[in-house]
Backbone bond lengths (Angstrom), bond angles and torsions (degrees), N, CA, C in turn:
res aa  C-N    CA-C-N  psi(-1)  N-CA   C-N-CA  omega(-1)  CA-C   N-CA-C  phi
1 M - - - 1.450 - - 1.523 109.12 -
2 A 1.318 116.73 132.15 1.458 122.05 -178.20 1.530 110.73 -73.65
3 Y 1.283 114.51 149.91 1.465 121.85 178.95 1.525 109.95 -68.57
4 T 1.319 116.22 140.14 1.461 122.29 175.67 1.521 108.50 -113.24
5 P 1.348 117.37 119.59 1.465 119.62 179.86 1.530 111.85 -64.56
6 P 1.331 116.66 159.37 1.468 119.69 175.72 1.533 110.13 -56.75
7 N 1.332 116.60 151.92 1.463 119.29 -179.46 1.529 110.48 -73.34
8 K 1.319 114.82 169.65 1.467 121.38 -175.86 1.532 111.62 -60.05
9 A 1.317 118.42 -40.87 1.472 121.36 -178.98 1.527 111.09 -61.77
10 T 1.321 117.25 -42.35 1.464 120.91 178.19 1.522 110.24 -65.59
11 F 1.329 116.37 -43.78 1.467 121.13 179.05 1.530 110.76 -58.12
12 I 1.322 116.89 -47.19 1.467 120.68 -178.67 1.525 111.16 -67.53
13 A 1.319 118.07 -34.52 1.468 120.57 177.09 1.526 110.71 -63.25
14 I 1.326 117.41 -36.34 1.464 121.57 -179.80 1.522 111.01 -82.85
15 F 1.332 117.21 -37.18 1.469 122.89 -178.72 1.530 109.71 -123.73
16 P 1.336 117.99 78.44 1.466 120.73 -175.20 1.531 114.44 -64.52
17 A 1.309 118.57 -14.24 1.468 120.45 177.71 1.523 111.73 -63.98
18 F 1.340 117.21 -14.96 1.458 121.29 -178.48 1.523 112.33 -107.16
19 A 1.320 117.35 26.02 1.470 121.77 -177.46 1.526 112.05 -60.32
20 A 1.335 117.53 -27.03 1.463 120.43 -177.45 1.526 113.47 -89.29
21 V 1.333 118.45 2.72 1.458 120.37 -179.40 1.527 109.96 -63.57
22 T 1.317 116.71 136.57 1.465 119.69 179.42 1.530 109.60 -78.80
23 D 1.311 115.26 164.38 1.466 120.26 177.96 1.527 110.80 -60.01
24 E 1.328 116.13 -42.18 1.465 120.94 -178.56 1.529 111.16 -65.28
25 Q 1.333 115.95 -44.58 1.465 119.77 179.28 1.525 110.48 -61.60
26 Y 1.326 116.12 -46.14 1.458 118.85 -179.09 1.527 111.07 -64.62
27 A 1.320 117.18 -44.81 1.468 120.59 -179.01 1.530 110.56 -59.12
28 F 1.323 116.67 -44.92 1.468 119.96 -178.00 1.522 111.64 -66.71
29 W 1.331 116.96 -52.69 1.463 119.70 -173.63 1.518 112.72 -72.48
30 S 1.322 118.76 -30.71 1.468 118.88 175.94 1.528 110.43 -71.27
31 A 1.339 116.73 -33.33 1.469 119.49 175.57 1.531 110.34 -66.21
32 Q 1.325 116.92 -38.87 1.463 120.55 176.69 1.531 110.56 -64.89
33 A 1.312 116.09 -39.66 1.470 120.58 178.14 1.524 110.82 -63.20
34 A 1.323 116.52 -40.49 1.460 120.32 179.96 1.528 111.68 -63.99
35 L 1.334 116.88 -29.34 1.469 119.54 176.11 1.532 111.25 -63.60
36 I 1.322 116.26 -28.99 1.463 120.93 178.41 1.529 110.50 -80.90
37 T 1.321 117.22 -45.44 1.464 120.53 -172.14 1.529 114.57 -86.94
38 D 1.327 117.98 -27.82 1.465 120.71 -176.52 1.530 113.30 -54.93
39 P 1.336 119.10 -45.17 1.471 118.15 178.98 1.530 113.46 -66.02
40 M 1.319 117.15 -13.77 1.461 121.52 -177.75 1.523 112.27 -105.78
41 E 1.323 118.09 12.12 1.462 121.72 -173.78 1.526 112.77 -56.45
42 A 1.312 117.61 -42.38 1.468 119.89 -179.68 1.521 111.19 -62.65
43 C 1.310 116.67 -37.79 1.469 120.83 -179.53 1.530 111.26 -75.98
44 L 1.321 117.44 -43.31 1.468 120.99 -176.79 1.523 112.23 -69.92
45 G 1.324 116.90 -32.54 1.457 121.02 177.03 1.515 113.05 55.14
46 A 1.330 115.99 -123.50 1.468 122.36 -176.53 1.529 112.42 -68.36
47 R 1.319 116.70 -12.76 1.472 120.33 -179.89 1.526 111.80 -94.00
48 M 1.317 117.27 6.93 1.465 121.73 -176.51 1.525 112.25 -58.21
49 D 1.324 117.69 -50.32 1.467 120.28 -179.56 1.520 111.40 -62.02
50 L 1.331 117.19 -44.05 1.461 120.14 179.34 1.518 110.46 -61.19
51 A 1.315 117.35 -46.29 1.465 120.47 -179.76 1.524 110.91 -60.70
52 T 1.317 117.14 -43.38 1.467 120.38 -179.28 1.524 110.83 -65.82
53 M 1.334 117.25 -40.84 1.464 119.67 178.27 1.525 111.22 -67.17
54 L 1.327 118.08 -37.08 1.462 120.45 177.37 1.527 111.43 -65.74
55 V 1.329 116.80 -40.90 1.468 119.82 177.02 1.529 109.69 -64.50
56 T 1.329 117.09 -41.89 1.464 120.67 177.06 1.521 110.57 -60.30
57 A 1.325 117.51 -46.63 1.464 121.64 178.94 1.529 110.95 -61.85
58 H 1.329 116.70 -38.03 1.467 121.57 177.29 1.526 110.06 -60.50
59 Y 1.333 116.44 -49.02 1.457 120.51 -179.81 1.531 111.93 -63.69
60 L 1.332 116.93 -44.04 1.464 120.48 179.16 1.519 110.89 -62.03
61 T 1.314 116.82 -42.23 1.463 121.24 179.30 1.520 110.50 -61.98
62 Q 1.312 116.83 -43.18 1.469 119.79 178.46 1.527 112.18 -61.82
63 Q 1.328 116.69 -26.91 1.460 121.20 178.51 1.526 112.37 -85.86
64 G 1.329 117.13 -1.40 1.460 120.67 -179.68 1.509 113.09 81.30
65 I 1.323 116.83 19.99 1.457 121.89 -179.32 1.524 108.38 -100.37
66 G 1.318 116.98 128.40 1.457 121.80 -178.96 1.516 110.12 128.10
67 T 1.330 115.51 172.42 1.461 119.22 -176.84 1.520 113.31 -105.35
68 G 1.302 118.52 -2.56 1.454 120.67 -179.48 1.519 112.24 -75.34
69 T 1.312 115.72 163.82 1.461 122.56 179.86 1.524 111.63 -58.01
70 E 1.326 116.63 -40.99 1.465 119.92 -179.70 1.526 111.19 -60.47
71 A 1.329 116.89 -44.36 1.458 121.11 -179.69 1.524 110.78 -67.00
72 E 1.321 116.91 -39.84 1.459 120.57 179.09 1.527 110.46 -64.42
73 M 1.325 116.68 -40.46 1.464 119.99 178.05 1.525 110.66 -65.96
74 A 1.322 117.54 -40.51 1.463 120.69 178.27 1.521 110.63 -63.82
75 A 1.328 116.85 -39.58 1.459 120.89 179.10 1.524 111.41 -63.39
76 Q 1.318 116.77 -29.93 1.464 121.92 179.45 1.529 112.03 -90.33
77 G 1.318 117.06 0.55 1.458 120.88 -178.71 1.510 113.47 78.94
78 A 1.321 117.12 19.71 1.460 121.16 -176.27 1.521 112.64 -110.76
79 S 1.313 117.61 19.48 1.461 118.15 179.61 1.519 109.84 -73.50
80 G 1.308 115.76 155.92 1.454 120.38 178.90 1.514 113.76 91.25
81 F 1.322 117.60 -5.10 1.459 119.53 178.29 1.522 109.56 -83.21
82 T 1.320 115.91 136.77 1.449 119.76 176.05 1.520 110.85 -96.66
83 R 1.332 115.75 -15.99 1.451 119.01 179.75 1.518 109.22 -152.50
84 I 1.329 116.68 133.59 1.456 122.43 174.25 1.517 106.80 -134.54
85 K 1.311 116.79 126.70 1.456 121.77 179.73 1.515 107.22 -121.54
86 S 1.298 118.84 134.49 1.453 121.53 -174.45 1.531 112.97 -85.17
87 G 1.328 117.65 -52.63 1.463 120.64 179.43 1.524 110.36 -65.83
88 Q 1.329 117.69 123.25 1.464 122.83 -175.34 1.523 110.50 55.83
89 L 1.290 115.11 50.83 1.463 126.70 -177.29 1.521 115.04 -4.65
90 E 1.308 115.52 116.93 1.460 122.37 177.59 1.525 107.92 -135.90
91 L 1.311 116.99 111.39 1.455 122.54 -179.72 1.520 109.03 -113.39
92 Q 1.308 116.45 143.43 1.457 120.57 176.96 1.517 107.93 -138.21
93 R 1.316 115.31 114.51 1.459 120.45 179.62 1.517 108.10 -91.59
94 S 1.335 114.85 140.22 1.456 119.21 178.74 1.517 109.75 -69.20
95 D 1.321 115.50 157.99 1.455 120.95 176.44 1.514 107.62 -69.38
96 S 1.328 116.95 114.37 1.459 120.45 -176.33 1.519 112.89 -89.81
97 S 1.336 116.54 6.75 1.460 118.16 -179.09 1.513 111.20 -67.81
98 G 1.323 118.66 -30.98 1.456 124.30 174.08 1.518 115.68 38.69
99 T 1.293 115.94 137.58 1.452 120.96 175.16 1.509 108.18 -118.33
100 D 1.315 116.05 171.09 1.461 118.87 177.88 1.521 111.14 -60.90
101 A 1.325 117.33 -32.74 1.461 120.59 -177.30 1.521 112.22 -66.61
102 D 1.348 117.27 -35.34 1.457 118.64 -177.22 1.524 113.30 -101.25
103 G 1.296 117.98 6.22 1.454 120.75 174.76 1.513 115.09 97.24
104 G 1.320 119.01 -10.63 1.461 121.14 178.71 1.511 112.36 49.56
105 D 1.320 117.37 -125.51 1.457 122.87 -179.39 1.528 112.25 -62.14
106 W 1.318 117.03 -29.78 1.470 120.08 -179.95 1.523 111.53 -64.11
107 A 1.313 117.91 -23.89 1.462 121.66 -178.69 1.521 112.80 -76.89
108 T 1.336 118.16 -4.16 1.458 120.56 -176.75 1.524 113.95 -80.18
109 T 1.329 118.33 -12.19 1.471 120.89 175.85 1.526 108.82 -135.56
110 S 1.313 115.53 158.18 1.469 119.28 178.15 1.533 110.61 -66.35
111 Y 1.330 117.17 -30.78 1.465 120.41 178.50 1.528 110.03 -68.82
112 G 1.314 115.88 -42.25 1.459 120.40 177.00 1.514 112.05 -63.29
113 Q 1.337 116.34 -39.15 1.460 120.69 178.28 1.523 111.16 -64.21
114 R 1.327 117.17 -32.79 1.468 120.75 178.93 1.523 112.23 -75.25
115 V 1.336 117.19 -34.45 1.467 119.81 -176.89 1.528 111.93 -87.07
116 W 1.323 118.31 -24.24 1.463 120.69 -176.34 1.530 113.72 -54.40
117 P 1.335 120.44 -45.12 1.473 118.40 178.99 1.531 112.67 -60.57
118 M 1.323 117.31 -35.57 1.467 120.39 178.50 1.531 110.58 -66.67
119 L 1.328 116.06 -46.27 1.458 120.61 -178.01 1.528 111.60 -67.52
120 S 1.319 116.18 -43.97 1.468 118.77 -177.35 1.523 111.13 -67.81
121 A 1.329 117.57 -33.38 1.467 119.85 177.19 1.524 110.33 -64.36
122 C 1.322 116.79 -37.95 1.463 120.29 179.75 1.519 111.81 -76.85
123 A 1.304 116.94 -37.49 1.459 120.14 -178.92 1.521 111.11 -66.26
124 G 1.318 116.84 -29.44 1.459 120.39 -179.35 1.515 113.73 -83.37
125 S 1.336 117.25 -1.77 1.453 119.07 -174.46 1.525 113.90 -89.97
126 G 1.326 117.10 -7.42 1.463 119.82 -178.61 1.514 111.54 -101.75
127 P 1.329 116.31 -174.75 1.463 119.54 178.95 1.523 111.10 -69.32
128 L 1.299 116.63 150.48 1.449 122.50 178.43 1.521 108.23 -86.56
129 V 1.332 116.78 128.37 1.453 121.75 -179.10 1.511 108.05 -115.06
130 S 1.315 115.74 132.51 1.463 119.05 176.98 1.515 109.11 -128.02
131 G 1.318 115.46 153.00 1.454 120.30 178.99 1.517 110.62 -73.24
132 T 1.312 117.28 125.02 1.469 120.55 179.65 1.517 111.04 -125.53
133 G 1.316 116.96 20.62 1.458 118.48 -177.48 1.503 110.22 97.33
134 R 1.313 116.74 -123.48 1.464 121.11 -179.06 1.521 110.32 -94.17
135 V 1.316 114.80 148.91 1.453 121.05 -179.51 1.527 108.67 -104.45
136 V 1.299 116.13 132.86 1.450 120.27 177.12 1.517 107.98 -79.66
137 G 1.350 116.11 128.59 1.458 121.12 -177.21 1.516 112.26 -72.75
138 V 1.301 116.44 175.43 1.454 123.56 -177.31 1.526 111.58 -58.72
139 F 1.338 116.04 -36.26 1.459 119.59 -176.28 1.529 112.35 -97.62
140 G 1.335 117.84 14.87 1.448 121.47 174.37 1.517 115.69 92.28
141 Y 1.332 118.88 -3.34 1.461 118.87 178.12 1.516 109.49 -92.16
142 R 1.315 116.06 161.45 1.459 120.42 -178.52 1.516 109.13 -80.81
143 A 1.310 115.41 122.67 1.460 120.90 -176.47 1.524 112.15 -82.50
144 G 1.319 118.16 -15.17 1.462 120.62 -179.13 1.508 111.42 93.10
145 P 1.337 116.04 -178.90 1.464 119.56 -177.48 1.525 111.31 -67.10
146 M 1.305 115.51 145.09 1.455 121.16 177.76 1.535 109.62 -84.16
147 P 1.328 118.22 155.82 1.468 121.72 -176.52 1.526 113.79 -59.22
148 W 1.309 118.91 -26.82 1.460 120.24 -177.16 1.524 112.29 -83.67
149 Q 1.331 117.68 -8.70 1.449 120.53 -179.56 1.519 110.10 -83.24
150 R 1.312 116.38 139.09 1.463 121.64 -179.72 1.523 108.72 -109.63
151 Y 1.307 114.33 135.27 1.463 119.43 177.90 1.496 110.31 -125.15
């Protein structure tokens, strides 16, 4: 049975900054969040709902939805800045190259920064897969390149 994210009312009770989120926005972004957390349900355990809500909040914030400063900056196209100075305009955008160690895209919002340790702990608990070209199928034939391989 697939994981079902918390409903919108529960999400808003925990994260009131998103009280203005529409039903459609919440349904879409919480479903996207579940795509990230569902494969990690066994690892996340009792933190599954929190992780899914944090991922949802991260996505909503990136879309400029919410009342927090991060969401307002994203709505204005100013997300990703680590410093903004008004007098004699001085802007400094963070390095968006991000690595797995520092959270990459997850580091762009406070919600992502909170969920990244949970996700990375679970992602590191499985086998390590590396691209080796073609994969030999179960019956000995070549299955071709896998979707995660880039050519």
